[in-house]
C-alpha positions in Angstrom: 14.0 -3.8 -2.2 12.6 -2.5 -5.5 9.5 -0.4 -6.0 8.1 0.0 -9.5 4.9 0.4 -11.4 3.2 -3.0 -12.1 3.0 -4.2 -15.7 0.5 -6.6 -17.3 2.9 -9.5 -16.9 2.9 -9.0 -13.1 -0.7 -10.3 -12.7 0.4 -13.8 -11.6 2.5 -12.2 -8.8 -0.4 -10.0 -7.7 -2.8 -13.0 -7.6 -0.1 -15.0 -5.6 -0.1 -12.3 -2.9 -3.9 -12.7 -2.5 -3.6 -16.5 -2.6 -0.9 -16.4 0.1 -3.6 -15.8 2.6 -5.8 -18.7 1.4 -8.2 -20.1 3.9 -6.6 -18.4 6.9 -7.6 -15.0 5.5 -9.9 -13.1 7.7 -13.0 -12.4 5.5 -11.9 -8.8 5.2 -11.0 -9.3 1.5 -14.2 -8.8 -0.4 -12.3 -9.5 -3.6 -11.8 -12.8 -5.5 -9.3 -13.5 -8.2 -11.7 -12.5 -11.0 -12.5 -9.1 -9.5 -8.9 -8.5 -8.6 -7.8 -9.3 -12.2 -10.4 -6.8 -13.6 -9.2 -4.1 -11.2 -5.6 -4.9 -12.0 -6.0 -4.1 -15.7 -8.3 -1.1 -15.0 -5.8 0.4 -12.6 -3.0 0.0 -15.1 -5.2 1.8 -17.7 -6.9 4.4 -15.5 -4.4 5.3 -12.9 -1.6 3.2 -11.6 -0.3 0.4 -9.6 2.8 0.1 -7.5 4.6 -3.1 -6.4 7.3 -3.7 -3.9 9.6 -6.6 -4.6 11.9 -8.2 -2.1 14.4 -10.9 -3.1 12.8 -11.1 -6.5 9.2 -11.7 -5.2 6.3 -9.4 -5.0 5.9 -8.6 -1.3 3.1 -6.0 -1.6 1.1 -4.0 -4.1 -1.3 -1.1 -4.4 -3.9 -0.6 -7.2 -5.2 3.0 -7.5 -7.0 5.3 -9.8 -6.2 9.0 -10.5 -9.1 11.3 -10.0 -9.3 15.1 -10.1 -7.4 16.2 -6.9 -7.0 12.7 -5.5 -5.6 9.2 -5.9 -8.1 6.6 -4.9 -6.7 3.3 -3.7 -8.8 0.4 -5.0 -7.0 -2.5 -3.5 -3.8 -3.1 -1.6 -2.3 -6.2 0.0 0.9 -7.6 1.5 1.9 -11.2 1.1 1.3 -13.2 4.3 5.0 -13.9 4.8 5.8 -10.1 4.7 2.8 -9.0 6.8 3.8 -6.8 9.8 7.3 -6.1 8.5 6.7 -2.5 7.4 6.5 -3.4 3.7 3.2 -1.8 3.1 4.2 1.3 5.0 7.2 1.7 2.6 5.0 1.3 -0.4 2.4 3.8 0.8 5.2 6.3 1.5 6.3 5.9 -2.1 2.7 6.6 -3.3 2.5 9.5 -0.9 5.7 11.0 -2.4 4.3 10.7 -5.9 1.0 12.2 -4.9 2.5 15.1 -3.0 4.4 16.2 -6.2 1.0 16.7 -7.8 -0.7 17.9 -4.6 -3.1 15.0 -4.7 -4.8 13.6 -1.6 -4.9 9.8 -1.2 -8.3 8.2 -0.5 -9.1 4.7 0.6 -11.8 2.6 2.4 -11.0 -0.1 4.9 -13.0 -2.6 6.8 -13.7 -1.2 10.3 -12.6 -4.6 11.8 -9.2 -4.6 9.9 -7.5 -3.2 13.0 -4.0 -3.6 11.8 -4.7 -1.7 8.5 -6.6 1.0 10.4 -3.7 1.4 12.7 -1.2 1.7 9.9 -3.2 4.3 8.0 -3.7 6.4 11.1 0.0 6.2 12.0 0.8 7.6 8.5 -1.6 10.5 9.0 -4.8 9.3 7.3 -7.9 10.6 8.9 -11.4 9.1 8.8 -13.7 11.2 6.6 -16.7 9.0 6.5 -18.4 5.7 7.2 -20.3 3.3 5.0 -22.5 1.2 7.2 -22.9 -2.5 6.1 -20.7 -1.9 3.1 -18.9 -5.2 3.1 -20.5 -8.6 2.2 -20.1 -9.7 5.9 -22.2 -6.7 7.0 -19.1 -4.8 8.2 -18.7 -1.1 8.0 -16.2 0.7 5.8 -14.1 3.6 7.1 -13.4 6.2 4.4 -10.0 7.7 5.0 -7.9 10.4 3.5 -4.3 11.5 3.6 -4.0 15.2 2.5 -0.8 16.3 0.7 1.6 18.4 2.6 2.3 21.7 1.0 5.5 21.4 -1.0 7.5 24.6 -1.3 10.1 25.0 -3.9 
């Protein structure tokens, strides 16, 4: 397992993760390849991006932006074959470690019907801080969630 920042040359791998879900994807992804490509480059320029590779293949990634006092996750996904194996939890823990060093909260929004993602976030300590009704193209609500940094003592 290798976790590292994504580079521009990793775009094909990022798109492959999204495409691994193809037609079986629940319509919880409101992103298409064009919007994901734009966000990929914006995240590299304005914040960061982390990827987790297993056996030489991208298993999961997180695109985020650095804001004053917080790191806002823009998009995250796990490849279909690696879903449910704790891959995203490992990647989120790495982001959490990096954010805690700077005392940054982590913010994200998630489709209210994405039960597995909501469960993962809650198990990691994220709390719901808001609700956007009818936010997604399918009319679904978005939960706004936050993971506050633990106080780090030297």
